[in-house]
Phi, psi and omega in degrees: 000140176240130175257124184235169178287325186215101181298325181295325177293319177297321177301314179299316180295316181300319179295316181290333180271357175084018176290149176281120180267118180270329179209120178293163182303130177222153176274136177263164179289346183256014169095021176238151170258124192235144181222138176242130180235164169243127180281170183302337178271358178094002180281143176285132179239119180259118181242130180216160175218149178292144176279121181301139176060027179289137175227140176289000000 
């Protein structure tokens, strides 16, 4: 898992670089924005960022 500042920016880069996107960025119920990719070797890559000002 990689925690980044902005999952949507990573998504844009991944698309332009030709990574296989398994799940586009979505908000989770626990306060993260999450993206799933497959790297060139076939490994699953989980990328997430905290949702600003998230409250339960």
